[in-house]
Rosetta silent file (secondary structure, phi, psi, omega in degrees, C-alpha in Angstrom):
SEQUENCE: MKLTRNQKAEKSKVWAEQLKAAPHLFFTEYQGLKFKELDELRAKLSPLHCRYAVVKNSLVRFALKTAGLEGADAKLLKGPVGMVVSESEDPVAPAKVLSAFAKQFPKLKIKAGLVSQKWMTPAECQYLSTLGSRQEMLGRVVSVLYNVIIQPLAVMQAPARDVLMMVKALEQKKSESGVAVA
SCORE:     score description
SCORE:     0.000 S_00000001
   1 L     0.000  124.400  179.466    0.000    0.000    0.000 S_00000001
   2 L   -80.460  141.688  177.986    1.461    3.317   -1.066 S_00000001
   3 L   -93.594  145.367  175.357    1.432    6.166    1.395 S_00000001
   4 L   -76.138  167.690 -179.075    0.341    9.639    0.406 S_00000001
   5 H   -59.190  -41.764  179.371    2.717   12.560    0.821 S_00000001
   6 H   -65.907  -40.524  178.477    0.858   13.720    3.947 S_00000001
   7 H   -63.838  -40.962  177.915    0.952   10.241    5.463 S_00000001
   8 H   -62.909  -43.862  179.921    4.713   10.031    4.813 S_00000001
   9 H   -62.965  -41.836  179.505    5.267   13.439    6.418 S_00000001
  10 H   -65.726  -43.206  178.989    3.191   12.433    9.443 S_00000001
  11 H   -63.018  -42.682 -178.674    5.016    9.106    9.791 S_00000001
  12 H   -68.214  -30.450  175.511    8.420   10.741    9.562 S_00000001
  13 H   -66.670  -40.774  177.596    7.401   13.259   12.258 S_00000001
  14 H   -62.915  -45.069  178.267    6.437   10.372   14.536 S_00000001
  15 H   -62.484  -40.063 -179.794    9.769    8.701   13.789 S_00000001
  16 H   -59.759  -42.845  177.968   11.600   11.976   14.432 S_00000001
  17 H   -63.634  -41.269  179.515   10.080   12.208   17.911 S_00000001
  18 H   -67.235  -40.330 -179.807   11.038    8.607   18.649 S_00000001
  19 H   -68.640  -37.599  179.270   14.583    9.109   17.352 S_00000001
  20 H   -65.318  -37.555 -177.817   14.999   12.317   19.335 S_00000001
  21 H   -78.576  -23.562 -176.270   13.862   10.557   22.525 S_00000001
  22 L   -76.921  130.034  178.186   16.036    7.467   21.975 S_00000001
  23 L   -72.977  -25.932 -176.066   19.451    7.596   23.646 S_00000001
  24 E  -142.773  141.146  176.686   20.923    5.080   21.191 S_00000001
  25 E  -133.335  146.383  173.584   20.261    3.976   17.610 S_00000001
  26 E  -132.617  139.522 -179.246   21.837    1.292   15.467 S_00000001
  27 E  -115.378  133.793 -176.718   21.418    0.908   11.719 S_00000001
  28 E  -129.313  161.569  170.039   21.768   -2.467   10.004 S_00000001
  29 E  -105.233  125.245 -173.066   21.644   -4.035    6.593 S_00000001
  30 L  -118.837    0.513 -172.921   19.257   -6.958    6.727 S_00000001
  31 L   -56.894  128.510  179.760   18.834   -7.934    3.069 S_00000001
  32 L   102.845  -11.867  176.970   18.682  -11.694    2.665 S_00000001
  33 L   -82.730  146.241  178.249   17.369  -12.444    6.144 S_00000001
  34 L   -84.697  160.457  179.617   14.072  -14.255    6.441 S_00000001
  35 H   -57.440  -38.970 -179.355   11.140  -12.876    8.390 S_00000001
  36 H   -61.073  -40.080  179.631   11.589  -15.634   10.961 S_00000001
  37 H   -69.792  -40.543  176.528   15.195  -14.528   11.569 S_00000001
  38 H   -64.443  -37.298  177.895   14.201  -10.864   11.884 S_00000001
  39 H   -65.239  -37.717  176.537   11.476  -11.902   14.316 S_00000001
  40 H   -63.301  -42.477  177.632   14.110  -13.783   16.338 S_00000001
  41 H   -62.360  -44.133  178.183   16.256  -10.627   16.425 S_00000001
  42 H   -59.844  -40.326 -179.997   13.269   -8.587   17.596 S_00000001
  43 H   -65.126  -35.985  179.212   12.624  -11.138   20.352 S_00000001
  44 H   -73.236  -31.317 -178.656   16.240  -10.862   21.553 S_00000001
  45 H   -82.945  -26.206 -175.308   16.127   -7.055   21.558 S_00000001
  46 H   -57.491  -45.483  179.351   12.730   -6.721   23.238 S_00000001
  47 H   -64.725  -16.963 -179.988   13.863   -7.530   26.825 S_00000001
  48 H   -91.143    8.417 -177.408   16.530   -4.826   26.433 S_00000001
  49 L    61.894   44.173  178.556   13.834   -2.201   25.734 S_00000001
  50 E  -126.227  147.297  176.440   14.884   -1.991   22.077 S_00000001
  51 E  -119.477  141.063  174.423   12.798   -2.165   18.911 S_00000001
  52 E  -110.462  124.772 -177.909   13.950   -3.339   15.514 S_00000001
  53 E  -135.508  144.801  173.117   12.106   -1.751   12.616 S_00000001
  54 E  -101.805  118.222 -174.480   12.465   -1.731    8.860 S_00000001
  55 L  -129.003  146.828  177.954   11.697    1.783    7.651 S_00000001
  56 L   -61.079  140.535 -178.222   11.874    3.416    4.243 S_00000001
  57 H   -58.477  -39.971 -178.973   15.110    5.344    3.741 S_00000001
  58 H   -63.304  -38.141  177.659   13.317    8.526    2.763 S_00000001
  59 H   -66.978  -41.878 -179.992   11.345    8.453    6.033 S_00000001
  60 H   -65.581  -44.148 -179.793   14.497    7.803    8.067 S_00000001
  61 H   -58.415  -48.239  179.942   16.401   10.553    6.267 S_00000001
  62 H   -66.508  -39.903  179.921   13.641   13.084    6.922 S_00000001
  63 H   -64.806  -42.528  177.950   13.171   11.880   10.533 S_00000001
  64 H   -62.524  -42.601 -179.857   16.908   12.195   11.264 S_00000001
  65 H   -65.121  -44.353  179.975   16.936   15.688    9.777 S_00000001
  66 H   -64.950  -36.535 -179.297   13.836   16.726   11.719 S_00000001
  67 H   -78.391   -8.092 -179.560   15.247   15.289   14.956 S_00000001
  68 L    77.408   26.536 -178.720   18.503   17.214   14.425 S_00000001
  69 L  -106.989   52.076 -178.542   20.568   14.029   14.173 S_00000001
  70 L   -86.666  171.472  179.008   22.485   14.890   11.051 S_00000001
  71 L   107.771    7.545  179.127   26.080   14.042   10.276 S_00000001
  72 L   -74.639  156.679  175.998   25.588   10.425    9.285 S_00000001
  73 L   -62.301  140.035 -178.007   27.642    8.842    6.529 S_00000001
  74 H   -62.709  -27.223 -179.129   25.992    9.283    3.132 S_00000001
  75 H   -75.484  -12.500 -175.298   26.221    5.504    2.542 S_00000001
  76 H   -56.893  -44.623 -175.185   24.086    4.830    5.621 S_00000001
  77 H  -102.002   37.620  172.664   20.769    5.099    3.820 S_00000001
  78 L  -103.250  126.066 -179.308   21.722    3.217    0.670 S_00000001
  79 L    81.160  178.862 -178.410   19.815   -0.018    0.260 S_00000001
  80 L   -64.164  136.227 -177.586   17.428   -1.583    2.763 S_00000001
  81 L  -128.046  131.684  171.928   17.989   -0.378    6.324 S_00000001
  82 E  -106.403  146.325 -174.430   16.838   -1.839    9.605 S_00000001
  83 E  -127.613  132.654  172.960   16.940    0.351   12.660 S_00000001
  84 E  -101.748  119.682  177.947   17.325   -0.520   16.339 S_00000001
  85 E  -107.544  115.330 -177.160   15.759    2.131   18.547 S_00000001
  86 E   -98.716  135.202  174.423   16.890    1.735   22.150 S_00000001
  87 L  -102.990   -1.500 -177.856   14.948    3.131   25.077 S_00000001
  88 L   -92.818  156.415  178.210   17.580    1.901   27.522 S_00000001
  89 L   -81.162  -10.708 -176.531   20.558    3.900   28.783 S_00000001
  90 L   -94.134  109.848  179.727   22.885    0.946   28.110 S_00000001
  91 L   -81.479  -15.089 -174.281   24.286    1.019   24.549 S_00000001
  92 H   -73.863  -41.430 -176.255   26.389   -2.109   25.044 S_00000001
  93 H   -58.779  -50.593  178.143   23.564   -4.640   25.384 S_00000001
  94 H   -65.606  -33.298  177.831   21.948   -3.993   21.967 S_00000001
  95 H   -64.111  -38.914  177.953   25.402   -3.822   20.359 S_00000001
  96 H   -65.097  -43.324  179.721   26.207   -7.245   21.842 S_00000001
  97 H   -63.072  -45.954  179.718   22.934   -8.715   20.580 S_00000001
  98 H   -62.794  -42.137 -179.307   23.489   -7.297   17.086 S_00000001
  99 H   -64.523  -45.523  179.074   27.089   -8.501   16.992 S_00000001
 100 H   -65.064  -39.700  179.697   26.187  -12.019   18.147 S_00000001
 101 H   -66.989  -37.267  178.911   23.266  -12.161   15.709 S_00000001
 102 H   -66.863  -31.157  175.939   25.526  -10.996   12.863 S_00000001
 103 H   -70.175  -39.137 -179.974   27.916  -13.855   13.659 S_00000001
 104 H   -72.591  -39.594 -179.764   25.041  -16.323   13.585 S_00000001
 105 L  -125.727   91.007 -173.950   23.472  -14.763   10.460 S_00000001
 106 L   -60.654  -12.472  179.081   26.212  -13.076    8.384 S_00000001
 107 L   -72.851  -19.913  175.241   23.657  -11.349    6.138 S_00000001
 108 L   -83.154  124.491 -179.869   22.962   -8.926    8.985 S_00000001
 109 E  -128.853  134.577  176.421   25.565   -6.171    8.939 S_00000001
 110 E   -79.963  124.328 -178.564   25.864   -3.242   11.301 S_00000001
 111 E   -95.142  -36.937 -178.585   26.088   -0.081    9.188 S_00000001
 112 E  -170.089  168.988  175.458   26.327    2.609   11.893 S_00000001
 113 E  -142.300  153.248  175.018   25.347    3.572   15.381 S_00000001
 114 E  -126.484   99.053 -175.777   24.289    6.749   17.111 S_00000001
 115 E  -112.662  118.187 -179.825   25.315    6.441   20.745 S_00000001
 116 L    51.596   49.026  177.040   24.728    9.425   23.009 S_00000001
 117 L    66.513   17.557  177.917   24.451   11.788   20.021 S_00000001
 118 E  -120.580  126.079  179.198   27.775   10.548   18.532 S_00000001
 119 E   -73.973  138.607 -179.363   27.864    8.718   15.202 S_00000001
 120 E  -123.823  144.752  175.990   29.824    5.469   15.233 S_00000001
 121 L   -78.983  168.653  176.660   31.294    3.421   12.418 S_00000001
 122 H   -58.413  -37.237  179.235   30.613   -0.318   12.128 S_00000001
 123 H   -65.579  -39.554  178.249   34.049   -1.017   13.660 S_00000001
 124 H   -67.416  -36.120  176.459   33.267    1.224   16.637 S_00000001
 125 H   -65.741  -39.220  177.959   29.920   -0.527   17.089 S_00000001
 126 H   -64.194  -42.897  178.185   31.730   -3.860   17.024 S_00000001
 127 H   -63.423  -39.740  178.864   34.192   -2.611   19.661 S_00000001
 128 H   -58.460  -35.216 -179.014   31.287   -1.383   21.774 S_00000001
 129 H   -70.855  -15.818  179.541   29.906   -4.916   21.793 S_00000001
 130 H   -88.063  -12.631  178.959   33.130   -6.196   23.397 S_00000001
 131 L   -75.264  163.067  175.829   32.782   -3.914   26.421 S_00000001
 132 L   -75.178  163.431  177.585   31.046   -5.003   29.584 S_00000001
 133 L   -69.203  172.879 -178.298   27.496   -3.984   30.282 S_00000001
 134 H   -60.060  -42.401  179.529   26.728   -0.896   32.293 S_00000001
 135 H   -64.291  -40.234  178.400   26.309   -2.946   35.491 S_00000001
 136 H   -63.481  -43.853 -179.735   29.637   -4.727   34.896 S_00000001
 137 H   -65.747  -41.217  177.039   31.439   -1.419   34.329 S_00000001
 138 H   -64.008  -37.702  176.785   29.882    0.121   37.450 S_00000001
 139 H   -62.287  -41.110  178.222   30.917   -2.987   39.393 S_00000001
 140 H   -64.691  -41.965  179.193   34.502   -2.577   38.212 S_00000001
 141 H   -62.811  -44.707  179.002   34.528    1.092   39.238 S_00000001
 142 H   -61.969  -41.403  178.573   33.154    0.233   42.681 S_00000001
 143 H   -61.481  -44.098  178.803   35.784   -2.504   43.042 S_00000001
 144 H   -63.667  -45.465  179.000   38.592   -0.103   42.154 S_00000001
 145 H   -62.598  -40.624  178.379   37.269    2.531   44.566 S_00000001
 146 H   -61.036  -45.252  179.441   36.918   -0.087   47.311 S_00000001
 147 H   -65.747  -35.710  178.691   40.523   -1.213   46.800 S_00000001
 148 H   -63.015  -35.746 -179.973   41.739    2.395   46.824 S_00000001
 149 H   -80.198  -42.769 -173.628   40.138    2.852   50.248 S_00000001
 150 H   -72.703  -39.934 -175.766   40.983   -0.559   51.745 S_00000001
 151 H   -60.629  -49.114  177.464   44.669   -0.819   50.768 S_00000001
 152 H   -62.587  -34.856  178.007   45.861    2.287   52.667 S_00000001
 153 H   -64.014  -42.212  178.241   43.730    1.209   55.633 S_00000001
 154 H   -65.238  -38.971  179.147   45.346   -2.236   55.611 S_00000001
 155 H   -65.854  -40.607 -179.968   48.822   -0.672   55.431 S_00000001
 156 H   -68.983  -31.378 -179.385   48.042    1.602   58.392 S_00000001
 157 H   -82.776  -15.862 -174.588   46.719   -1.334   60.426 S_00000001
 158 H   -59.241  -48.202 -178.546   49.680   -3.596   59.587 S_00000001
 159 H   -60.255  -43.061  179.589   52.123   -2.355   62.291 S_00000001
 160 H   -64.521  -41.226  178.846   49.555   -2.731   65.076 S_00000001
 161 H   -64.647  -41.318  179.707   48.561   -6.161   63.781 S_00000001
 162 H   -64.330  -41.232  179.246   52.221   -7.235   63.555 S_00000001
 163 H   -64.421  -43.982  179.360   52.919   -6.102   67.144 S_00000001
 164 H   -61.819  -43.134  178.915   49.836   -7.944   68.381 S_00000001
 165 H   -65.409  -36.721  178.686   50.854  -11.110   66.513 S_00000001
 166 H   -66.566  -42.069  178.262   54.400  -10.842   67.933 S_00000001
 167 H   -62.948  -43.500  178.344   53.024  -10.509   71.476 S_00000001
 168 H   -63.096  -40.581  179.798   50.766  -13.552   70.939 S_00000001
 169 H   -65.556  -41.454  177.621   53.693  -15.535   69.539 S_00000001
 170 H   -64.701  -41.833  179.005   55.874  -14.622   72.566 S_00000001
 171 H   -61.710  -43.434  179.900   53.037  -15.516   74.915 S_00000001
 172 H   -65.541  -40.081 -179.364   52.561  -18.851   73.187 S_00000001
 173 H   -64.982  -42.638  178.895   56.306  -19.531   73.255 S_00000001
 174 H   -65.223  -40.689 -179.212   56.493  -18.754   76.988 S_00000001
 175 H   -68.128  -35.810  177.068   53.497  -20.951   77.710 S_00000001
 176 H   -69.236  -42.263  179.367   55.031  -23.812   75.715 S_00000001
 177 H   -70.775  -31.020  177.168   58.411  -23.425   77.403 S_00000001
 178 H   -68.090  -36.211  179.552   56.640  -23.140   80.781 S_00000001
 179 H   -72.219  -39.912 -177.663   54.797  -26.420   80.086 S_00000001
 180 H   -67.803  -35.910 -178.591   57.995  -28.127   78.925 S_00000001
 181 H   -73.593  -35.414 -175.864   59.913  -27.040   82.044 S_00000001
 182 L   -74.579    0.000    0.000   57.199  -28.155   84.435 S_00000001
């Protein structure tokens, strides 16, 4: 069913609002994938609060322009394009899903990403998928901060602990020698 000019303009405005609100976007080439495979990809992205949609290039181009998200590579909107719209603050999770899916189904190719208003190349998107998730990264930061606090504390407590251990060892030695003499 062909859309009228007004319907296209209205649809692209809706897309523009969604793109403006989304913290992260990923663009893929999906040509050659079956509907069942695309449905599988959608199912994997859904728990991450991400949607995968196939949208006409002209609508995407106009929506990106309307949303003020210009600066994409001119090759981005050549050929069929699938778009991942993330509602989550974590850009790593959808990148991991796309990367793993692309390994399983090589016809899916990541064309670009828009992470926190910064355009990324396919190689940068691939690198993003190798990073830990947001929770993992926060855990690492907390671990580093914990060690920064604990290590100096342990060093300051070491002399007192060593003196206490030396006193206990002397006490034990005296009690053993006292038992042996008796």
